[in-house]
C-alpha positions in Angstrom: 0.1 0.1 0.1 1.1 3.5 -0.9 0.3 6.5 0.7 1.1 9.8 0.4 1.0 12.9 2.6 0.0 16.6 1.4 -0.5 19.6 2.9 -2.8 21.8 1.3 -4.5 25.0 2.3 -3.0 24.4 6.2 -4.8 20.9 5.8 -3.2 17.4 5.8 -4.8 15.3 2.8 -4.0 11.7 3.1 -3.9 10.1 -0.5 -3.8 6.1 -0.8 
């Protein structure tokens, strides 16, 4: 499983 952590507009978004 691949997990990507992205910070957008001060919010954390998790994409799998």
